[in-house]
HTML snippet that shows the backbone in 3Dmol.js (N, CA, C, O; Angstrom):
<script src="https://3Dmol.org/build/3Dmol-min.js"></script>
<div id="view" style="width:600px;height:400px;position:relative"></div>
<script>
const pdb = `
ATOM      1  N   MET A   1      -1.658 162.931 207.137  1.00  0.00           N
ATOM      2  CA  MET A   1      -0.684 163.779 206.470  1.00  0.00           C
ATOM      3  C   MET A   1       0.089 162.942 205.442  1.00  0.00           C
ATOM      4  O   MET A   1       0.614 161.875 205.760  1.00  0.00           O
ATOM      5  N   ALA A   2       0.143 163.434 204.240  1.00  0.00           N
ATOM      6  CA  ALA A   2       0.827 162.700 203.177  1.00  0.00           C
ATOM      7  C   ALA A   2       2.331 162.938 203.255  1.00  0.00           C
ATOM      8  O   ALA A   2       2.789 164.041 203.554  1.00  0.00           O
ATOM      9  N   LEU A   3       3.077 161.892 202.983  1.00  0.00           N
ATOM     10  CA  LEU A   3       4.533 162.009 203.017  1.00  0.00           C
ATOM     11  C   LEU A   3       5.038 162.826 201.831  1.00  0.00           C
ATOM     12  O   LEU A   3       5.932 163.659 201.981  1.00  0.00           O
ATOM     13  N   PHE A   4       4.461 162.584 200.649  1.00  0.00           N
ATOM     14  CA  PHE A   4       4.827 163.329 199.454  1.00  0.00           C
ATOM     15  C   PHE A   4       3.565 163.939 198.863  1.00  0.00           C
ATOM     16  O   PHE A   4       2.493 163.338 198.924  1.00  0.00           O
ATOM     17  N   SER A   5       3.689 165.127 198.294  1.00  0.00           N
ATOM     18  CA  SER A   5       2.536 165.770 197.689  1.00  0.00           C
ATOM     19  C   SER A   5       2.173 165.078 196.373  1.00  0.00           C
ATOM     20  O   SER A   5       3.004 164.407 195.760  1.00  0.00           O
ATOM     21  N   GLN A   6       0.941 165.252 195.959  1.00  0.00           N
ATOM     22  CA  GLN A   6       0.477 164.665 194.705  1.00  0.00           C
ATOM     23  C   GLN A   6       1.262 165.224 193.522  1.00  0.00           C
ATOM     24  O   GLN A   6       1.523 164.510 192.553  1.00  0.00           O
ATOM     25  N   ASP A   7       1.639 166.503 193.599  1.00  0.00           N
ATOM     26  CA  ASP A   7       2.411 167.117 192.526  1.00  0.00           C
ATOM     27  C   ASP A   7       3.770 166.437 192.390  1.00  0.00           C
ATOM     28  O   ASP A   7       4.216 166.151 191.279  1.00  0.00           O
ATOM     29  N   TYR A   8       4.428 166.179 193.520  1.00  0.00           N
ATOM     30  CA  TYR A   8       5.737 165.520 193.502  1.00  0.00           C
ATOM     31  C   TYR A   8       5.622 164.109 192.927  1.00  0.00           C
ATOM     32  O   TYR A   8       6.447 163.698 192.111  1.00  0.00           O
ATOM     33  N   ILE A   9       4.601 163.371 193.353  1.00  0.00           N
ATOM     34  CA  ILE A   9       4.416 162.007 192.864  1.00  0.00           C
ATOM     35  C   ILE A   9       4.121 162.018 191.374  1.00  0.00           C
ATOM     36  O   ILE A   9       4.618 161.171 190.632  1.00  0.00           O
ATOM     37  N   SER A  10       3.308 162.980 190.931  1.00  0.00           N
ATOM     38  CA  SER A  10       2.979 163.085 189.514  1.00  0.00           C
ATOM     39  C   SER A  10       4.226 163.394 188.684  1.00  0.00           C
ATOM     40  O   SER A  10       4.431 162.799 187.626  1.00  0.00           O
ATOM     41  N   ARG A  11       5.049 164.313 189.159  1.00  0.00           N
ATOM     42  CA  ARG A  11       6.281 164.650 188.424  1.00  0.00           C
ATOM     43  C   ARG A  11       7.250 163.469 188.401  1.00  0.00           C
ATOM     44  O   ARG A  11       7.882 163.196 187.381  1.00  0.00           O
ATOM     45  N   LEU A  12       7.360 162.779 189.520  1.00  0.00           N
ATOM     46  CA  LEU A  12       8.233 161.613 189.581  1.00  0.00           C
ATOM     47  C   LEU A  12       7.754 160.527 188.624  1.00  0.00           C
ATOM     48  O   LEU A  12       8.556 159.913 187.920  1.00  0.00           O
ATOM     49  N   ARG A  13       6.441 160.293 188.602  1.00  0.00           N
ATOM     50  CA  ARG A  13       5.870 159.287 187.701  1.00  0.00           C
ATOM     51  C   ARG A  13       6.130 159.677 186.251  1.00  0.00           C
ATOM     52  O   ARG A  13       6.492 158.828 185.436  1.00  0.00           O
ATOM     53  N   THR A  14       5.947 160.959 185.922  1.00  0.00           N
ATOM     54  CA  THR A  14       6.199 161.424 184.554  1.00  0.00           C
ATOM     55  C   THR A  14       7.660 161.226 184.177  1.00  0.00           C
ATOM     56  O   THR A  14       7.965 160.816 183.057  1.00  0.00           O
ATOM     57  N   ALA A  15       8.567 161.518 185.111  1.00  0.00           N
ATOM     58  CA  ALA A  15       9.993 161.350 184.838  1.00  0.00           C
ATOM     59  C   ALA A  15      10.330 159.881 184.597  1.00  0.00           C
ATOM     60  O   ALA A  15      11.115 159.562 183.704  1.00  0.00           O
ATOM     61  N   VAL A  16       9.744 158.996 185.383  1.00  0.00           N
ATOM     62  CA  VAL A  16      10.014 157.563 185.214  1.00  0.00           C
ATOM     63  C   VAL A  16       9.480 157.074 183.872  1.00  0.00           C
ATOM     64  O   VAL A  16      10.158 156.321 183.172  1.00  0.00           O
ATOM     65  N   VAL A  17       8.279 157.493 183.511  1.00  0.00           N
ATOM     66  CA  VAL A  17       7.699 157.072 182.238  1.00  0.00           C
ATOM     67  C   VAL A  17       8.531 157.617 181.077  1.00  0.00           C
ATOM     68  O   VAL A  17       8.767 156.901 180.104  1.00  0.00           O
ATOM     69  N   ASN A  18       8.980 158.870 181.163  1.00  0.00           N
ATOM     70  CA  ASN A  18       9.816 159.438 180.101  1.00  0.00           C
ATOM     71  C   ASN A  18      11.149 158.703 180.000  1.00  0.00           C
ATOM     72  O   ASN A  18      11.628 158.434 178.899  1.00  0.00           O
ATOM     73  N   LEU A  19      11.745 158.379 181.138  1.00  0.00           N
ATOM     74  CA  LEU A  19      13.005 157.643 181.134  1.00  0.00           C
ATOM     75  C   LEU A  19      12.807 156.269 180.513  1.00  0.00           C
ATOM     76  O   LEU A  19      13.615 155.827 179.696  1.00  0.00           O
ATOM     77  N   TRP A  20      11.723 155.591 180.906  1.00  0.00           N
ATOM     78  CA  TRP A  20      11.430 154.262 180.376  1.00  0.00           C
ATOM     79  C   TRP A  20      11.196 154.330 178.874  1.00  0.00           C
ATOM     80  O   TRP A  20      11.638 153.448 178.137  1.00  0.00           O
ATOM     81  N   SER A  21      10.507 155.363 178.416  1.00  0.00           N
ATOM     82  CA  SER A  21      10.259 155.516 176.979  1.00  0.00           C
ATOM     83  C   SER A  21      11.569 155.731 176.226  1.00  0.00           C
ATOM     84  O   SER A  21      11.761 155.199 175.132  1.00  0.00           O
ATOM     85  N   GLY A  22      12.461 156.511 176.817  1.00  0.00           N
ATOM     86  CA  GLY A  22      13.763 156.740 176.189  1.00  0.00           C
ATOM     87  C   GLY A  22      14.585 155.468 176.110  1.00  0.00           C
ATOM     88  O   GLY A  22      15.250 155.218 175.104  1.00  0.00           O
ATOM     89  N   ILE A  23      14.544 154.659 177.165  1.00  0.00           N
ATOM     90  CA  ILE A  23      15.262 153.379 177.155  1.00  0.00           C
ATOM     91  C   ILE A  23      14.674 152.459 176.088  1.00  0.00           C
ATOM     92  O   ILE A  23      15.407 151.795 175.355  1.00  0.00           O
ATOM     93  N   ALA A  24      13.332 152.427 176.009  1.00  0.00           N
ATOM     94  CA  ALA A  24      12.676 151.582 175.006  1.00  0.00           C
ATOM     95  C   ALA A  24      13.044 152.034 173.600  1.00  0.00           C
ATOM     96  O   ALA A  24      13.298 151.202 172.729  1.00  0.00           O
ATOM     97  N   ALA A  25      13.076 153.350 173.370  1.00  0.00           N
ATOM     98  CA  ALA A  25      13.426 153.860 172.041  1.00  0.00           C
ATOM     99  C   ALA A  25      14.868 153.510 171.696  1.00  0.00           C
ATOM    100  O   ALA A  25      15.164 153.142 170.559  1.00  0.00           O
ATOM    101  N   ARG A  26      15.751 153.621 172.659  1.00  0.00           N
ATOM    102  CA  ARG A  26      17.156 153.290 172.410  1.00  0.00           C
ATOM    103  C   ARG A  26      17.305 151.800 172.106  1.00  0.00           C
ATOM    104  O   ARG A  26      18.089 151.417 171.238  1.00  0.00           O
ATOM    105  N   ARG A  27      16.551 150.959 172.823  1.00  0.00           N
ATOM    106  CA  ARG A  27      16.618 149.513 172.567  1.00  0.00           C
ATOM    107  C   ARG A  27      16.072 149.195 171.169  1.00  0.00           C
ATOM    108  O   ARG A  27      16.614 148.341 170.468  1.00  0.00           O
ATOM    109  N   ARG A  28      14.996 149.888 170.770  1.00  0.00           N
ATOM    110  CA  ARG A  28      14.449 149.657 169.427  1.00  0.00           C
ATOM    111  C   ARG A  28      15.466 150.062 168.367  1.00  0.00           C
ATOM    112  O   ARG A  28      15.601 149.391 167.344  1.00  0.00           O
ATOM    113  N   ASP A  29      16.190 151.174 168.613  1.00  0.00           N
ATOM    114  CA  ASP A  29      17.195 151.624 167.659  1.00  0.00           C
ATOM    115  C   ASP A  29      18.323 150.603 167.516  1.00  0.00           C
ATOM    116  O   ASP A  29      18.932 150.479 166.453  1.00  0.00           O
ATOM    117  N   ASN A  30      18.592 149.875 168.598  1.00  0.00           N
ATOM    118  CA  ASN A  30      19.648 148.871 168.571  1.00  0.00           C
ATOM    119  C   ASN A  30      19.146 147.516 168.082  1.00  0.00           C
ATOM    120  O   ASN A  30      19.913 146.555 168.027  1.00  0.00           O
ATOM    121  N   GLY A  31      17.874 147.434 167.729  1.00  0.00           N
ATOM    122  CA  GLY A  31      17.324 146.204 167.177  1.00  0.00           C
ATOM    123  C   GLY A  31      16.809 145.223 168.209  1.00  0.00           C
ATOM    124  O   GLY A  31      16.539 144.070 167.872  1.00  0.00           O
ATOM    125  N   ALA A  32      16.665 145.636 169.439  1.00  0.00           N
ATOM    126  CA  ALA A  32      16.171 144.729 170.480  1.00  0.00           C
ATOM    127  C   ALA A  32      14.642 144.687 170.451  1.00  0.00           C
ATOM    128  O   ALA A  32      13.993 145.477 169.765  1.00  0.00           O
ATOM    129  N   GLU A  33      14.101 143.766 171.197  1.00  0.00           N
ATOM    130  CA  GLU A  33      12.640 143.655 171.297  1.00  0.00           C
ATOM    131  C   GLU A  33      12.081 144.878 172.015  1.00  0.00           C
ATOM    132  O   GLU A  33      12.758 145.441 172.875  1.00  0.00           O
ATOM    133  N   PRO A  34      10.865 145.303 171.686  1.00  0.00           N
ATOM    134  CA  PRO A  34      10.277 146.445 172.390  1.00  0.00           C
ATOM    135  C   PRO A  34      10.026 146.128 173.871  1.00  0.00           C
ATOM    136  O   PRO A  34       9.729 144.992 174.242  1.00  0.00           O
ATOM    137  N   VAL A  35      10.153 147.156 174.688  1.00  0.00           N
ATOM    138  CA  VAL A  35       9.970 147.003 176.133  1.00  0.00           C
ATOM    139  C   VAL A  35       8.597 147.549 176.495  1.00  0.00           C
ATOM    140  O   VAL A  35       8.222 148.629 176.039  1.00  0.00           O
ATOM    141  N   ALA A  36       7.852 146.825 177.301  1.00  0.00           N
ATOM    142  CA  ALA A  36       6.525 147.280 177.724  1.00  0.00           C
ATOM    143  C   ALA A  36       6.668 148.491 178.644  1.00  0.00           C
ATOM    144  O   ALA A  36       7.544 148.518 179.509  1.00  0.00           O
ATOM    145  N   SER A  37       5.821 149.475 178.460  1.00  0.00           N
ATOM    146  CA  SER A  37       5.848 150.683 179.274  1.00  0.00           C
ATOM    147  C   SER A  37       5.181 150.427 180.618  1.00  0.00           C
ATOM    148  O   SER A  37       4.204 149.682 180.691  1.00  0.00           O
ATOM    149  N   PRO A  38       5.702 151.041 181.688  1.00  0.00           N
ATOM    150  CA  PRO A  38       5.071 150.868 182.998  1.00  0.00           C
ATOM    151  C   PRO A  38       3.855 151.775 183.198  1.00  0.00           C
ATOM    152  O   PRO A  38       3.221 151.729 184.253  1.00  0.00           O
ATOM    153  N   ALA A  39       3.521 152.602 182.196  1.00  0.00           N
ATOM    154  CA  ALA A  39       2.467 153.597 182.370  1.00  0.00           C
ATOM    155  C   ALA A  39       1.103 153.017 182.752  1.00  0.00           C
ATOM    156  O   ALA A  39       0.444 153.599 183.613  1.00  0.00           O
ATOM    157  N   PRO A  40       0.637 151.906 182.166  1.00  0.00           N
ATOM    158  CA  PRO A  40      -0.696 151.419 182.543  1.00  0.00           C
ATOM    159  C   PRO A  40      -0.808 151.029 184.020  1.00  0.00           C
ATOM    160  O   PRO A  40      -1.880 151.164 184.610  1.00  0.00           O
ATOM    161  N   ASN A  41       0.258 150.558 184.611  1.00  0.00           N
ATOM    162  CA  ASN A  41       0.221 150.113 185.998  1.00  0.00           C
ATOM    163  C   ASN A  41       0.916 151.091 186.931  1.00  0.00           C
ATOM    164  O   ASN A  41       1.249 150.733 188.061  1.00  0.00           O
ATOM    165  N   ALA A  42       1.141 152.317 186.480  1.00  0.00           N
ATOM    166  CA  ALA A  42       1.907 153.268 187.289  1.00  0.00           C
ATOM    167  C   ALA A  42       1.213 153.586 188.603  1.00  0.00           C
ATOM    168  O   ALA A  42       1.876 153.737 189.629  1.00  0.00           O
ATOM    169  N   ALA A  43      -0.118 153.692 188.589  1.00  0.00           N
ATOM    170  CA  ALA A  43      -0.828 154.044 189.827  1.00  0.00           C
ATOM    171  C   ALA A  43      -0.702 152.937 190.867  1.00  0.00           C
ATOM    172  O   ALA A  43      -0.472 153.213 192.044  1.00  0.00           O
ATOM    173  N   LYS A  44      -0.851 151.690 190.440  1.00  0.00           N
ATOM    174  CA  LYS A  44      -0.732 150.579 191.386  1.00  0.00           C
ATOM    175  C   LYS A  44       0.726 150.380 191.795  1.00  0.00           C
ATOM    176  O   LYS A  44       1.017 150.139 192.966  1.00  0.00           O
ATOM    177  N   GLY A  45       1.629 150.480 190.843  1.00  0.00           N
ATOM    178  CA  GLY A  45       3.036 150.208 191.110  1.00  0.00           C
ATOM    179  C   GLY A  45       3.711 151.266 191.956  1.00  0.00           C
ATOM    180  O   GLY A  45       4.671 150.968 192.668  1.00  0.00           O
ATOM    181  N   ALA A  46       3.223 152.512 191.891  1.00  0.00           N
ATOM    182  CA  ALA A  46       3.871 153.587 192.650  1.00  0.00           C
ATOM    183  C   ALA A  46       3.764 153.323 194.143  1.00  0.00           C
ATOM    184  O   ALA A  46       4.738 153.493 194.876  1.00  0.00           O
ATOM    185  N   ASN A  47       2.580 152.907 194.603  1.00  0.00           N
ATOM    186  CA  ASN A  47       2.417 152.628 196.025  1.00  0.00           C
ATOM    187  C   ASN A  47       3.254 151.439 196.451  1.00  0.00           C
ATOM    188  O   ASN A  47       3.856 151.445 197.525  1.00  0.00           O
ATOM    189  N   ARG A  48       3.291 150.424 195.610  1.00  0.00           N
ATOM    190  CA  ARG A  48       4.074 149.237 195.949  1.00  0.00           C
ATOM    191  C   ARG A  48       5.560 149.544 195.974  1.00  0.00           C
ATOM    192  O   ARG A  48       6.272 149.062 196.854  1.00  0.00           O
ATOM    193  N   SER A  49       6.047 150.344 195.018  1.00  0.00           N
ATOM    194  CA  SER A  49       7.474 150.634 194.975  1.00  0.00           C
ATOM    195  C   SER A  49       7.886 151.529 196.144  1.00  0.00           C
ATOM    196  O   SER A  49       8.986 151.383 196.677  1.00  0.00           O
ATOM    197  N   MET A  50       7.011 152.456 196.547  1.00  0.00           N
ATOM    198  CA  MET A  50       7.348 153.282 197.713  1.00  0.00           C
ATOM    199  C   MET A  50       7.398 152.423 198.971  1.00  0.00           C
ATOM    200  O   MET A  50       8.254 152.626 199.832  1.00  0.00           O
ATOM    201  N   LEU A  51       6.487 151.472 199.076  1.00  0.00           N
ATOM    202  CA  LEU A  51       6.498 150.554 200.213  1.00  0.00           C
ATOM    203  C   LEU A  51       7.789 149.750 200.219  1.00  0.00           C
ATOM    204  O   LEU A  51       8.382 149.519 201.272  1.00  0.00           O
ATOM    205  N   ARG A  52       8.214 149.330 199.051  1.00  0.00           N
ATOM    206  CA  ARG A  52       9.454 148.567 198.952  1.00  0.00           C
ATOM    207  C   ARG A  52      10.651 149.417 199.369  1.00  0.00           C
ATOM    208  O   ARG A  52      11.555 148.924 200.043  1.00  0.00           O
ATOM    209  N   VAL A  53      10.663 150.686 198.975  1.00  0.00           N
ATOM    210  CA  VAL A  53      11.759 151.588 199.360  1.00  0.00           C
ATOM    211  C   VAL A  53      11.800 151.747 200.871  1.00  0.00           C
ATOM    212  O   VAL A  53      12.864 151.634 201.479  1.00  0.00           O
ATOM    213  N   PHE A  54      10.641 152.009 201.487  1.00  0.00           N
ATOM    214  CA  PHE A  54      10.624 152.206 202.932  1.00  0.00           C
ATOM    215  C   PHE A  54      10.938 150.914 203.678  1.00  0.00           C
ATOM    216  O   PHE A  54      11.577 150.951 204.729  1.00  0.00           O
ATOM    217  N   ALA A  55      10.501 149.783 203.154  1.00  0.00           N
ATOM    218  CA  ALA A  55      10.832 148.505 203.790  1.00  0.00           C
ATOM    219  C   ALA A  55      12.333 148.250 203.732  1.00  0.00           C
ATOM    220  O   ALA A  55      12.914 147.747 204.693  1.00  0.00           O
ATOM    221  N   THR A  56      12.959 148.590 202.618  1.00  0.00           N
ATOM    222  CA  THR A  56      14.401 148.412 202.485  1.00  0.00           C
ATOM    223  C   THR A  56      15.157 149.338 203.439  1.00  0.00           C
ATOM    224  O   THR A  56      16.124 148.924 204.078  1.00  0.00           O
ATOM    225  N   LEU A  57      14.710 150.591 203.529  1.00  0.00           N
ATOM    226  CA  LEU A  57      15.354 151.519 204.460  1.00  0.00           C
ATOM    227  C   LEU A  57      15.193 151.055 205.906  1.00  0.00           C
ATOM    228  O   LEU A  57      16.132 151.135 206.697  1.00  0.00           O
ATOM    229  N   PHE A  58      14.012 150.575 206.243  1.00  0.00           N
ATOM    230  CA  PHE A  58      13.776 150.089 207.602  1.00  0.00           C
ATOM    231  C   PHE A  58      14.649 148.871 207.905  1.00  0.00           C
ATOM    232  O   PHE A  58      15.213 148.757 208.992  1.00  0.00           O
ATOM    233  N   ALA A  59      14.753 147.967 206.933  1.00  0.00           N
ATOM    234  CA  ALA A  59      15.603 146.790 207.130  1.00  0.00           C
ATOM    235  C   ALA A  59      17.067 147.204 207.317  1.00  0.00           C
ATOM    236  O   ALA A  59      17.781 146.612 208.126  1.00  0.00           O
ATOM    237  N   GLY A  60      17.508 148.213 206.574  1.00  0.00           N
ATOM    238  CA  GLY A  60      18.873 148.716 206.741  1.00  0.00           C
ATOM    239  C   GLY A  60      19.089 149.297 208.128  1.00  0.00           C
ATOM    240  O   GLY A  60      20.134 149.082 208.743  1.00  0.00           O
ATOM    241  N   LEU A  61      18.099 150.034 208.620  1.00  0.00           N
ATOM    242  CA  LEU A  61      18.211 150.585 209.970  1.00  0.00           C
ATOM    243  C   LEU A  61      18.251 149.483 211.024  1.00  0.00           C
ATOM    244  O   LEU A  61      18.990 149.582 212.004  1.00  0.00           O
ATOM    245  N   VAL A  62      17.463 148.442 210.826  1.00  0.00           N
ATOM    246  CA  VAL A  62      17.463 147.310 211.760  1.00  0.00           C
ATOM    247  C   VAL A  62      18.837 146.647 211.769  1.00  0.00           C
ATOM    248  O   VAL A  62      19.370 146.337 212.834  1.00  0.00           O
ATOM    249  N   VAL A  63      19.407 146.431 210.596  1.00  0.00           N
ATOM    250  CA  VAL A  63      20.725 145.804 210.506  1.00  0.00           C
ATOM    251  C   VAL A  63      21.778 146.682 211.173  1.00  0.00           C
ATOM    252  O   VAL A  63      22.643 146.177 211.889  1.00  0.00           O
ATOM    253  N   LEU A  64      21.711 148.007 210.941  1.00  0.00           N
ATOM    254  CA  LEU A  64      22.662 148.908 211.597  1.00  0.00           C
ATOM    255  C   LEU A  64      22.488 148.879 213.108  1.00  0.00           C
ATOM    256  O   LEU A  64      23.472 148.896 213.848  1.00  0.00           O
ATOM    257  N   GLY A  65      21.250 148.835 213.567  1.00  0.00           N
ATOM    258  CA  GLY A  65      20.986 148.772 215.003  1.00  0.00           C
ATOM    259  C   GLY A  65      21.523 147.493 215.617  1.00  0.00           C
ATOM    260  O   GLY A  65      22.114 147.517 216.696  1.00  0.00           O
ATOM    261  N   LEU A  66      21.320 146.382 214.937  1.00  0.00           N
ATOM    262  CA  LEU A  66      21.847 145.111 215.438  1.00  0.00           C
ATOM    263  C   LEU A  66      23.374 145.127 215.456  1.00  0.00           C
ATOM    264  O   LEU A  66      23.993 144.613 216.388  1.00  0.00           O
ATOM    265  N   GLY A  67      23.971 145.712 214.436  1.00  0.00           N
ATOM    266  CA  GLY A  67      25.434 145.823 214.407  1.00  0.00           C
ATOM    267  C   GLY A  67      25.954 146.685 215.537  1.00  0.00           C
ATOM    268  O   GLY A  67      26.968 146.360 216.154  1.00  0.00           O
ATOM    269  N   ALA A  68      25.261 147.793 215.816  1.00  0.00           N
ATOM    270  CA  ALA A  68      25.676 148.668 216.918  1.00  0.00           C
ATOM    271  C   ALA A  68      25.510 147.963 218.261  1.00  0.00           C
ATOM    272  O   ALA A  68      26.354 148.098 219.147  1.00  0.00           O
ATOM    273  N   ALA A  69      24.417 147.209 218.409  1.00  0.00           N
ATOM    274  CA  ALA A  69      24.207 146.462 219.661  1.00  0.00           C
ATOM    275  C   ALA A  69      25.283 145.397 219.836  1.00  0.00           C
ATOM    276  O   ALA A  69      25.805 145.216 220.936  1.00  0.00           O
ATOM    277  N   LEU A  70      25.611 144.703 218.775  1.00  0.00           N
ATOM    278  CA  LEU A  70      26.649 143.678 218.845  1.00  0.00           C
ATOM    279  C   LEU A  70      27.997 144.303 219.192  1.00  0.00           C
ATOM    280  O   LEU A  70      28.749 143.754 219.999  1.00  0.00           O
ATOM    281  N   ALA A  71      28.303 145.446 218.587  1.00  0.00           N
ATOM    282  CA  ALA A  71      29.563 146.140 218.899  1.00  0.00           C
ATOM    283  C   ALA A  71      29.568 146.609 220.348  1.00  0.00           C
ATOM    284  O   ALA A  71      30.602 146.564 221.016  1.00  0.00           O
ATOM    285  N   GLY A  72      28.414 147.059 220.833  1.00  0.00           N
ATOM    286  CA  GLY A  72      28.333 147.492 222.226  1.00  0.00           C
ATOM    287  C   GLY A  72      28.564 146.352 223.192  1.00  0.00           C
ATOM    288  O   GLY A  72      29.269 146.513 224.188  1.00  0.00           O
ATOM    289  N   PHE A  73      27.975 145.195 222.908  1.00  0.00           N
ATOM    290  CA  PHE A  73      28.197 144.026 223.772  1.00  0.00           C
ATOM    291  C   PHE A  73      29.643 143.564 223.696  1.00  0.00           C
ATOM    292  O   PHE A  73      30.203 143.090 224.685  1.00  0.00           O
ATOM    293  N   TYR A  74      30.250 143.702 222.514  1.00  0.00           N
ATOM    294  CA  TYR A  74      31.643 143.296 222.355  1.00  0.00           C
ATOM    295  C   TYR A  74      32.569 144.197 223.174  1.00  0.00           C
ATOM    296  O   TYR A  74      33.586 143.744 223.699  1.00  0.00           O
ATOM    297  N   MET A  75      32.203 145.483 223.275  1.00  0.00           N
ATOM    298  CA  MET A  75      33.041 146.438 224.001  1.00  0.00           C
ATOM    299  C   MET A  75      32.958 146.243 225.521  1.00  0.00           C
ATOM    300  O   MET A  75      33.833 146.711 226.249  1.00  0.00           O
ATOM    301  N   LEU A  76      31.920 145.558 226.002  1.00  0.00           N
ATOM    302  CA  LEU A  76      31.789 145.363 227.456  1.00  0.00           C
ATOM    303  C   LEU A  76      32.882 144.548 228.027  1.00  0.00           C
ATOM    304  O   LEU A  76      32.904 144.302 229.232  1.00  0.00           O
TER     305      LEU A  76
END
`;
const viewer = $3Dmol.createViewer("view");
viewer.addModel(pdb, "pdb");
viewer.setStyle({}, {cartoon: {color: "spectrum"}});
viewer.zoomTo();
viewer.render();
</script>
């Protein structure tokens, strides 16, 4: 079972690419160097970035759990 549908991932990827293009255009207007688009590596990067998000959330839950355990031992 997939966590997110292909349609959702496709729309999210399109939104990120459009946002990145807008940032690049704004930087060009301000005279900065052009920014490389993430579009060529979007398929590979999407899986890696989702893994990073879930790893960060899991690490946060672990830290909260350890904090709750420490508080529980302190209350004894």
